[in-house]
Wavefront OBJ file of the C-alpha trace (Angstrom):
o trace
v 149.071 57.017 92.621
v 145.856 57.148 94.279
v 142.739 55.822 92.349
v 140.192 58.451 91.998
v 137.080 57.821 93.715
v 133.817 57.416 91.357
v 130.816 59.812 91.346
v 130.744 63.148 93.413
v 133.428 64.486 95.865
v 132.855 62.533 99.236
v 131.866 66.024 100.915
v 129.184 66.251 98.954
v 127.620 62.581 99.426
v 127.568 63.567 103.332
v 124.801 65.840 102.544
v 122.794 63.467 100.215
v 120.097 61.107 101.974
v 121.684 57.636 102.246
v 118.492 56.595 99.663
v 119.609 58.636 97.062
v 123.186 57.932 97.149
v 123.425 54.837 95.471
v 121.267 56.344 92.672
v 123.098 59.056 91.782
v 124.835 58.895 88.246
v 122.167 56.283 87.215
v 118.976 58.870 86.582
v 116.811 57.784 83.478
v 113.599 59.577 83.693
v 111.971 61.972 85.881
v 107.924 63.077 85.556
v 105.781 65.585 87.141
v 103.576 63.916 90.048
v 101.438 66.901 91.220
v 101.930 70.610 91.635
v 105.334 70.785 93.588
v 106.244 66.957 93.277
v 108.967 65.450 90.796
v 109.303 62.073 90.391
v 113.025 60.748 89.748
v 113.740 57.044 88.765
v 116.829 55.453 88.033
v 117.935 52.443 85.682
v 116.725 50.192 88.242
v 113.488 51.263 88.798
v 114.040 53.168 91.592
v 111.910 56.175 92.338
v 112.599 59.444 94.793
v 110.878 62.409 94.770
v 111.427 66.216 95.464
v 109.307 68.514 96.895
v 109.511 72.626 96.347
v 108.529 75.304 97.982
v 108.336 78.706 97.889
v 110.871 81.104 100.284
v 110.994 84.626 101.040
v 112.916 87.001 98.218
v 115.609 87.473 100.467
v 115.817 84.034 102.026
v 115.835 85.717 105.452
v 114.150 83.589 108.217
v 113.634 83.537 111.841
v 115.072 80.702 114.095
v 111.522 79.428 114.896
v 110.835 78.982 111.001
v 114.368 77.899 110.253
v 113.336 75.057 113.415
v 110.332 74.155 111.327
v 111.613 73.887 108.406
v 114.510 71.740 109.846
v 111.848 69.338 112.100
v 110.362 69.089 108.339
v 113.738 67.741 106.569
v 114.314 65.550 109.447
v 110.978 63.847 109.569
v 110.662 63.674 106.038
v 114.048 63.549 104.240
v 116.928 62.251 105.446
v 117.612 65.259 107.704
v 118.439 67.209 104.365
v 117.260 69.869 102.226
v 118.948 72.794 100.347
v 117.727 76.283 98.906
v 118.105 76.825 95.558
v 119.779 79.904 93.893
v 116.094 81.015 93.349
v 116.171 80.626 97.019
v 113.079 78.417 96.958
v 113.612 75.219 99.540
v 113.617 71.615 97.764
v 113.492 68.537 99.880
v 114.183 64.966 98.296
v 111.897 61.727 99.818
v 111.834 58.499 99.284
v 108.084 57.679 98.830
v 105.397 59.663 96.712
v 103.361 58.867 100.420
v 105.787 61.008 102.294
v 106.315 63.773 99.375
v 102.442 64.536 99.964
v 102.329 64.458 103.608
v 105.377 66.894 103.248
v 103.357 69.048 100.948
v 100.865 69.681 103.003
v 102.858 70.381 106.071
v 104.496 73.167 104.091
v 101.154 73.972 103.118
v 99.989 74.521 106.302
v 103.053 76.653 107.437
v 102.388 79.170 104.692
v 104.337 78.000 102.176
v 103.066 77.435 98.925
v 104.379 74.212 97.160
v 104.881 74.034 92.973
v 106.872 76.054 91.006
v 107.638 74.318 88.277
v 106.221 73.725 84.467
v 104.267 77.038 83.209
v 103.958 78.717 86.651
v 106.006 81.480 88.727
v 109.404 79.517 89.443
v 111.349 82.009 91.600
v 111.266 85.698 93.318
v 114.713 86.619 94.677
v 116.093 90.021 95.707
v 119.234 91.281 97.043
v 119.308 92.400 100.563
v 118.605 95.918 99.523
v 118.398 98.411 102.985
v 119.419 95.829 105.338
v 122.823 96.198 105.280
v 123.609 98.098 101.520
v 124.370 101.654 101.780
v 124.328 101.830 98.209
v 120.334 100.910 97.882
v 117.793 103.051 96.159
v 114.854 100.810 96.832
v 113.955 98.431 99.539
v 114.373 95.429 96.954
v 113.249 92.961 99.612
v 109.806 94.508 100.336
v 109.131 95.250 96.707
v 109.448 91.906 95.730
v 107.667 90.106 98.744
v 104.604 92.420 97.790
v 104.997 91.237 94.344
v 105.227 87.951 95.516
v 101.719 88.108 97.362
v 100.012 89.643 94.359
v 101.131 86.447 92.008
v 101.118 83.858 94.758
v 98.238 82.076 92.349
v 100.906 81.528 90.181
v 103.177 79.562 91.987
v 100.617 76.684 92.642
v 97.869 76.947 91.044
v 97.666 78.944 87.766
v 99.059 78.293 84.743
v 100.774 81.127 82.772
v 102.513 80.401 78.849
v 105.919 79.334 80.529
v 107.837 79.726 83.624
v 108.367 83.096 85.353
v 111.212 84.490 87.290
v 111.046 87.633 88.940
v 113.775 89.566 91.033
v 114.709 92.717 92.409
v 117.885 94.827 93.095
v 118.793 97.809 95.222
v 120.552 99.629 92.776
v 121.588 99.463 89.497
v 124.408 97.173 90.099
v 122.127 94.670 90.080
v 123.467 92.092 92.636
v 120.517 90.425 93.128
v 121.076 88.763 89.319
v 117.559 90.639 88.651
v 117.994 91.752 84.499
v 118.273 87.833 83.852
v 114.888 87.427 85.069
v 111.747 87.527 82.928
v 110.720 90.318 84.941
v 113.253 92.730 87.167
v 112.821 95.596 89.605
v 115.772 97.789 90.017
v 116.647 100.487 92.282
v 117.515 103.879 90.191
v 119.157 106.755 92.464
v 117.806 109.705 89.539
v 119.923 112.298 90.951
v 123.514 112.822 90.480
v 126.180 112.065 93.131
v 127.694 115.345 94.229
v 131.906 116.048 95.397
v 132.019 117.721 98.161
v 135.478 119.097 99.961
v 135.719 115.535 101.744
v 136.809 114.278 98.930
v 140.552 115.224 99.355
v 140.544 112.468 102.234
v 139.474 109.812 99.454
v 141.893 107.275 97.258
v 141.344 109.451 94.126
v 142.360 107.045 91.898
v 140.526 104.276 93.507
v 137.548 105.991 93.556
v 137.396 106.621 89.869
v 137.809 102.950 89.407
v 134.926 102.077 90.650
v 133.017 103.553 88.297
v 131.420 100.686 85.926
v 130.970 103.180 82.838
v 133.846 105.988 83.101
v 131.930 108.357 84.772
v 134.313 109.707 86.931
v 137.337 111.605 85.910
v 140.587 112.982 87.883
v 140.823 116.562 87.591
v 144.058 119.235 88.291
v 142.602 122.314 90.476
v 144.742 125.586 89.764
v 146.891 125.577 92.578
v 148.332 121.818 90.976
v 146.240 120.008 93.403
v 144.110 116.810 92.417
v 140.325 116.034 92.535
v 137.561 114.161 90.328
v 134.550 115.100 88.749
v 131.488 113.303 87.901
v 130.144 113.092 83.595
v 127.088 113.734 84.291
v 125.830 112.543 80.677
v 127.830 109.042 81.064
v 126.133 108.405 85.255
v 124.137 105.724 85.884
v 123.706 106.688 89.198
v 124.237 103.403 90.581
v 125.899 104.584 93.865
v 129.398 102.723 93.726
v 131.461 105.689 94.367
v 129.495 107.260 97.310
v 130.059 103.404 98.826
v 133.817 104.086 98.085
v 134.705 107.830 99.306
v 132.595 109.503 101.825
v 133.578 112.958 100.175
v 130.769 111.971 97.695
v 126.715 111.858 98.195
v 123.531 111.619 97.267
v 121.657 114.923 98.409
v 118.199 114.218 98.750
v 117.506 110.421 98.018
v 114.425 110.355 99.753
v 112.846 112.517 97.280
v 114.521 111.477 94.108
v 115.186 107.611 95.124
v 112.986 104.944 93.352
v 113.180 101.906 90.931
v 113.042 100.672 87.432
v 110.975 97.889 85.954
v 112.230 95.485 83.122
v 111.419 92.905 81.157
v 112.491 90.202 79.100
v 115.659 88.631 80.636
v 116.546 85.445 81.144
v 119.639 82.825 81.747
v 118.541 79.952 79.879
v 120.118 79.085 76.699
v 116.471 78.040 75.272
v 115.014 79.198 71.978
v 117.113 82.681 71.339
v 119.722 82.294 74.491
v 120.597 84.126 77.439
v 119.158 87.813 76.954
v 119.456 90.669 79.439
v 116.285 92.390 80.195
v 115.070 95.932 78.644
v 113.803 99.037 80.306
v 110.121 99.372 79.802
v 109.056 101.676 83.356
v 112.395 104.252 83.843
v 111.322 105.215 86.763
v 108.643 104.891 89.830
v 109.219 106.325 93.140
v 109.043 104.411 96.583
v 105.879 104.292 97.855
v 106.073 101.956 101.177
v 105.028 99.462 102.513
v 102.602 98.187 99.670
v 104.149 100.047 96.537
v 101.016 99.772 94.777
v 102.039 101.413 91.666
v 104.941 98.763 91.327
v 102.351 96.141 91.986
v 99.880 97.296 88.979
v 102.556 97.561 86.409
v 103.881 94.154 87.084
v 100.159 92.607 87.005
v 99.707 94.779 83.397
v 102.788 93.310 82.274
v 101.970 89.481 83.388
v 98.244 89.783 82.491
v 98.895 90.823 78.960
v 101.763 87.877 78.364
v 99.400 85.114 79.828
v 96.689 86.469 77.539
v 98.386 87.026 74.069
v 101.725 84.692 74.143
v 101.645 81.273 72.890
v 102.482 78.142 74.858
v 106.340 77.703 75.851
v 106.876 81.478 75.494
v 108.980 83.155 77.756
v 108.264 86.911 78.520
v 111.617 87.731 76.058
v 110.492 85.066 73.310
v 107.259 87.018 73.354
v 108.348 90.323 72.816
v 110.947 88.745 70.402
v 107.694 87.339 68.197
v 105.578 90.556 68.581
v 107.848 93.506 68.506
v 108.350 96.199 71.402
v 105.771 98.672 69.563
v 103.187 95.795 70.069
v 104.374 95.331 73.802
v 103.590 98.749 74.334
v 100.406 99.155 72.481
v 99.035 95.678 74.208
v 99.931 96.726 77.714
v 99.091 100.482 78.096
v 102.236 101.314 79.539
v 103.633 104.735 77.917
v 106.143 104.195 75.264
v 109.061 105.765 74.917
v 110.905 106.261 71.330
v 114.495 105.253 72.042
v 115.957 101.828 70.758
v 114.788 99.332 73.044
v 117.784 97.181 71.910
v 119.697 99.676 73.726
v 117.780 99.899 76.962
v 118.980 97.583 79.448
v 120.829 99.124 82.797
v 123.505 100.975 80.302
v 120.825 103.008 78.850
v 119.375 104.385 81.492
v 120.786 107.479 81.329
v 119.086 108.159 77.968
v 115.635 108.065 80.339
v 116.851 110.008 83.219
v 115.149 113.636 82.405
v 111.771 113.633 83.591
v 111.665 110.341 85.266
v 111.607 111.897 88.810
v 114.809 114.256 89.108
l 1 2 3 4 5 6 7 8 9 10 11 12 13 14 15 16 17 18 19 20 21 22 23 24 25 26 27 28 29 30 31 32 33 34 35 36 37 38 39 40 41 42 43 44 45 46 47 48 49 50 51 52 53 54 55 56 57 58 59 60 61 62 63 64 65 66 67 68 69 70 71 72 73 74 75 76 77 78 79 80 81 82 83 84 85 86 87 88 89 90 91 92 93 94 95 96 97 98 99 100 101 102 103 104 105 106 107 108 109 110 111 112 113 114 115 116 117 118 119 120 121 122 123 124 125 126 127 128 129 130 131 132 133 134 135 136 137 138 139 140 141 142 143 144 145 146 147 148 149 150 151 152 153 154 155 156 157 158 159 160 161 162 163 164 165 166 167 168 169 170 171 172 173 174 175 176 177 178 179 180 181 182 183 184 185 186 187 188 189 190 191 192 193 194 195 196 197 198 199 200 201 202 203 204 205 206 207 208 209 210 211 212 213 214 215 216 217 218 219 220 221 222 223 224 225 226 227 228 229 230 231 232 233 234 235 236 237 238 239 240 241 242 243 244 245 246 247 248 249 250 251 252 253 254 255 256 257 258 259 260 261 262 263 264 265 266 267 268 269 270 271 272 273 274 275 276 277 278 279 280 281 282 283 284 285 286 287 288 289 290 291 292 293 294 295 296 297 298 299 300 301 302 303 304 305 306 307 308 309 310 311 312 313 314 315 316 317 318 319 320 321 322 323 324 325 326 327 328 329 330 331 332 333 334 335 336 337 338 339 340 341 342 343 344 345 346 347 348 349 350 351 352 353 354 355 356
């Protein structure tokens, strides 16, 4: 029987700089050296440094930019780097001197360096209009505008605790946005319409695509089959539109927009993982700068920054003060529905008057 090698599988080690390999499994502590630079120390006192820089919301780069990034990785980080789950860039370098030099070069390329401790950690999005036929909003553009507005919190001004922001083009939340402190989610406010072309679709399969059971099979007077959409259940995600060419949104350019939620987090800290709750049910799409959306997000961040205790993420802050106080302090319009229910599953309760 072949003896298992110690440590990570070999393929993983192929992508780790040589000066890190002999420290894996021996780390004892770490500390912040300065904004965007963490010092890691192993059991022998050896030190390496991680440098973290912001990324684009959807992780898209020109080939020119990628060559610049890889050139920095070759120069400072053993020709390796990684993109985090939050799409930020991380480089591991062998000395503090190199870490500071890398930080400077990244900033000269336009990438803020920071995003740890009580700062803005990440801004991510799904691909939105880039390739998704279901998108109700241009998630990368919305998040990029928010990034431009809040960039100072990534590497300069402090917040009460970490802050994560994400955007998804539709309620399916492929961007994972309902597990971030502030999330933008595309909303189709009109109900999809069944057309005569539905007869060419797999009716049973189309019904199964609906995540909330809003589509059901129906028998016609002549014995034929069709489907119908129960409006009271539909969340406007558009999955059925993608599954069947006989189902369409009639006027998406007039009725699409996005909702804003707060209080999501994947962390197990304090009260554990929570889903975000909808605080603004609908804002129409207003490209290219989405001014209304930016104002709401800035209001939420500034209210939290002013009122929260140190270490309180948005979910923890709202849990302490209550939803009524949140709306009172932020000045956002209050909706009388139960906030315990208003994650994406409750969007139908806010549909009337929200842009239809």
